[in-house]
C-alpha positions in Angstrom: 14.1 167.0 85.0 13.3 169.7 87.5 10.6 170.9 89.8 9.5 173.6 87.2 9.6 171.2 84.2 6.0 170.0 83.9 4.5 167.3 81.7 3.3 169.9 79.1 6.8 171.3 78.8 8.2 167.8 78.3 5.6 167.1 75.6 6.6 170.3 73.7 10.2 169.4 74.0 9.7 165.8 72.7 7.5 167.2 69.7 10.2 169.7 68.8 13.0 167.1 69.2 11.0 164.6 67.1 11.4 161.9 69.8 7.6 161.8 70.7 5.8 158.9 69.3 3.5 159.6 66.3 3.8 162.0 63.4 6.9 164.1 63.2 5.3 166.9 61.3 5.9 169.4 64.1 9.5 168.5 64.8 12.0 171.3 64.6 14.3 171.5 61.5 18.0 171.5 62.4 20.3 173.9 60.7 22.5 170.9 59.8 19.6 169.6 57.7 19.7 172.9 55.8 23.5 172.9 55.3 23.2 172.3 51.5 21.0 175.4 51.1 23.1 177.5 53.4 26.3 176.6 51.4 25.0 177.3 47.9 27.4 179.4 45.9 26.4 182.5 44.1 24.7 182.0 40.7 27.5 182.0 38.0 25.2 182.8 35.1 25.3 186.4 34.0 22.6 188.5 32.5 22.4 188.5 28.7 22.1 191.3 26.2 22.1 189.0 23.1 21.0 185.6 22.2 22.3 183.0 24.6 25.2 180.8 23.6 25.8 177.0 24.4 28.1 178.2 27.1 25.4 180.5 28.5 22.9 177.7 28.6 25.4 175.2 30.1 26.2 177.8 32.9 22.6 178.3 33.6 22.0 174.4 33.7 24.9 174.1 36.1 23.3 176.7 38.4 20.0 174.9 38.2 21.6 171.5 39.0 23.3 173.0 42.1 20.0 174.4 43.4 18.2 171.2 42.5 20.8 169.1 44.3 20.7 171.2 47.4 16.9 171.2 47.6 16.9 167.4 47.2 19.5 167.0 49.9 17.4 169.0 52.3 14.4 166.9 51.3 16.2 163.7 51.9 17.5 164.9 55.3 14.0 165.9 56.4 12.5 162.6 55.2 15.2 160.6 57.1 14.5 162.6 60.2 10.7 162.1 59.8 11.0 158.4 59.5 13.0 157.9 62.8 
């Protein structure tokens, strides 16, 4: 690699990259793995001053599903990266 790139630096790079043999627990997370979280839309559900309606509940449920899907997508991306 270069005269100033020692074995310890190479080890650190391999750990961050996830290419070092063994557990991947210290591998860096790539921004592309977090894309689902980074692209979440604003919550659509508005605050209430009266009892919620079915439409209010459904709106809240849609927001929760979007968050859940984004978190699961990130978890799946990290699991796939970890198993490489």
